[in-house]
C-alpha positions in Angstrom: 59.4 10.3 -162.8 61.7 9.5 -159.9 58.9 9.7 -157.3 56.6 7.6 -159.4 59.3 4.9 -159.7 59.9 4.9 -156.0 56.2 4.7 -155.2 55.7 1.8 -157.7 58.4 -0.1 -155.9 56.8 0.7 -152.5 53.5 -0.7 -153.8 55.3 -4.0 -154.3 56.1 -4.4 -150.6 52.5 -5.2 -149.4 51.7 -8.0 -151.8 55.2 -9.5 -151.2 54.6 -9.6 -147.4 51.2 -11.2 -147.9 52.6 -13.9 -150.2 55.4 -14.6 -147.8 52.9 -14.9 -145.0 50.7 -17.2 -147.0 53.6 -19.4 -148.0 54.8 -19.6 -144.3 51.3 -20.7 -143.3 51.2 -23.3 -146.1 54.6 -24.6 -145.1 53.2 -25.9 -141.8 51.2 -28.5 -143.6 47.6 -29.5 -143.5 48.0 -31.6 -140.4 48.8 -28.6 -138.3 46.2 -26.1 -139.6 43.5 -28.5 -140.9 42.7 -29.5 -144.4 40.0 -26.9 -145.0 42.2 -24.1 -143.9 45.1 -25.5 -146.0 42.9 -25.6 -149.2 41.6 -22.1 -148.5 45.1 -20.8 -148.1 46.1 -22.4 -151.4 43.2 -20.5 -153.1 44.2 -17.3 -151.4 47.8 -17.8 -152.5 46.7 -17.9 -156.2 44.9 -14.6 -155.8 47.8 -13.1 -153.9 50.2 -14.1 -156.6 48.0 -12.3 -159.2 48.0 -9.3 -156.9 51.8 -9.5 -156.7 52.1 -9.8 -160.5 50.0 -6.6 -161.1 52.1 -4.7 -158.5 55.4 -6.2 -160.0 54.5 -5.1 -163.5 53.6 -1.7 -162.2 57.0 -1.5 -160.5 58.8 -2.4 -163.7 56.7 -0.1 -165.9 56.5 3.2 -163.9 55.6 5.0 -167.1 52.3 3.3 -167.3 50.3 5.6 -165.1 47.1 3.7 -165.3 48.8 0.5 -164.1 50.2 2.3 -161.1 46.7 3.5 -160.1 45.2 0.1 -160.7 47.9 -1.4 -158.3 47.2 1.4 -155.9 43.5 0.8 -155.8 44.1 -3.0 -155.3 46.4 -2.3 -152.4 43.9 0.1 -150.9 41.1 -2.4 -151.3 43.1 -5.3 -149.7 44.2 -3.0 -146.9 40.6 -2.0 -146.3 39.4 -5.6 -146.2 42.1 -6.6 -143.8 41.4 -3.7 -141.5 37.7 -4.5 -141.5 38.4 -8.1 -140.7 40.9 -7.3 -138.0 39.0 -4.6 -136.2 35.3 -4.5 -137.1 34.3 -8.1 -137.9 32.9 -8.9 -134.5 31.4 -5.5 -134.0 29.1 -5.7 -137.0 28.3 -9.5 -137.0 
């Protein structure tokens, strides 16, 4: 049970970092990044907050094994998308 509790809390780090990064980007304002990018970041922040909520509930409820795995799959999916966008976007487009 101790390892699962620690792993649930570690799953919470990635969505927290993403939310902080999105909030830092939104704090610059629409004049600096452009209105379209600002509106896009607002939509992404809503999705990231839902992602943070799922990971947060999994951290507070380590006994719910299915929720841990759901949060783990979401983390893996988001990491995979970010790796694809960072390294392979220009190669395959």
